[in-house]
N, C-alpha and C positions, 0 to 999 in steps of 0.2 A: 539902733535903727541906721540903716545905710542911706547916705544922701545921694550917691551917684550910682547909676547902673554899671554893671561889669563890662559894658562896651562904651567906647568914647562917643560923645554926642554926634560927632561928624559921621561915625560909622552907622549909628542908629538912623540918622537922617538919610544916608546913602541907601541903606537896606530898605527903608520904607519907600523912598523915591523909586527904587528899582521895582518894588511891588506895583506901585501905581503905573509905572511905565509898561510893565508886563501886562497889566489889566488893559491898559489903553491899546496895546498891540492886538488884543483879541486872539492871542496865540496861546492855546491851552498848554502846549508843550513848554513854552517859555515860562508861563506862570507856574505850572506844576514843578518845574525845576527849582523854584525858589522855596519849596516846602521840604521840611524835615521828613526823611523816609521812615515813618512809623505808622502802625495801624491806627493810632489815635490822632493822627494829624487831621485837622479839620478846618473847614471854611463854613461860616454860618452867617445868615442874614436875619437880622431882627430875632424874633423868637421862633423862627422856622427850625425844622429839624436840621442838624448839621450835616454837611456833605463831608463824609469821612473818606480818607485815603487819598493819596496823590492821584491815582487813576480816576477816581470819581471826581476830583477837583478838575482834572484835565478835561474829562468828558463834559462836565457842566460848563466849563469855560468855552469850549468849542461850540457847544449847542447854543449857549447864550450869545456868543459872538456872531453866529450865523443869523440871528434875529435882528442884529443891530447894524447900522451903517458905521457906527464908531462910538468911542468913549474918549473923553478928554478930561483928566483930573486937573483942576485949577485950584488956586488958593490953598495949597497944601500947607498945613502946619503940623508939627510933631512935638509932643511933650516928651522930651528925652529923660526927664527926671520923674520916675514913677512916684505917685503920691504915697507917702508914708513908707518909702523905701521900695523893696522888691515886692510890690503887690502882685499877686497872682490870683486870677479868678478862682473862687472856691469850688466852682462846679467843673473845672477843667478835668478832663478825663485822665486817668492814670497813664503812665508811660512817658510823661514829660521828663526830659533830661534834667539832672540836678541843677545845672547852670543855665538858667534862662532869665530873660528880662521881659517884662510886659510894659508896653508903652501905648499911649493913645495918640491918635492923629485925627484931625478934621480935614475935610477937603470938599470941594464943590465939583463933583463929577457931572459932566454934561453928556447926556446920552443922545445920540443921533439915531432916529428911527425913520425908515422910509427912504425915498430918493427923489431927486428933482424937485418939482413944485410941492410934492407931498411930504418933503422932509420935515420932520419935527425935531426940535432940540429941547430936551428936558433937563433942566438944572435941578439937582436934588442935593441939598446940604447933607453931608454924611459924617458920621463919626465911626472910626474903626479902632478896635483894640487888637494889637499885635503882640503875640507871645513868640519870642525869638530865641532859638538855641544859640547860646553865646559862641560855642566852639565852631559850629558850622556856619553861623550867621544865616540860618534857614528858619522859615516860619513853622512853628509848631501848631499855632492856631491863628486864625484871623476871623474876627467877628465884626461884620459890617452892619451899621444901623442907618437905614434911610428908607424912604417909602418906595420900595422896589415895585409895588403894585402899579404905580404910575407908568413905569417903563413897560410892564406887561400889558397894561391897557392900551398904550400907544402902539405896541407891536401887533396887538389883535385888532385894533380899530382903524 
């Protein structure tokens, strides 16, 4: 069993922080540029259907970003040492490069919805599972788990 991932801890933290910075920018092109170019690349929220391909991730990010006044990820923590070595989710779709690492991060994203006196700030503790291609340092998959329905309710209401 391997104790350390094939990327240095400092690199894993940098890669994950770049992801959060790209999400906070609400720029679909910036976020999409961090993903590995494969048909099985995915972004998933909770048990929802995954968003597949870089183009679909870009489109989702741009649409979601238009509904928000902003996002700010705070209290970011990254577990750089995967449990039991190189743990990879068993339901990960085929097409993953042979050399990847899966790590977990927690964060407190704060979503801003509305404007002026109607601005609402919604803090939702989140856990994310990142699978990263070691050679390119790009994301193969990101699985975010938090109560996104609260954000949708604030946008609609």
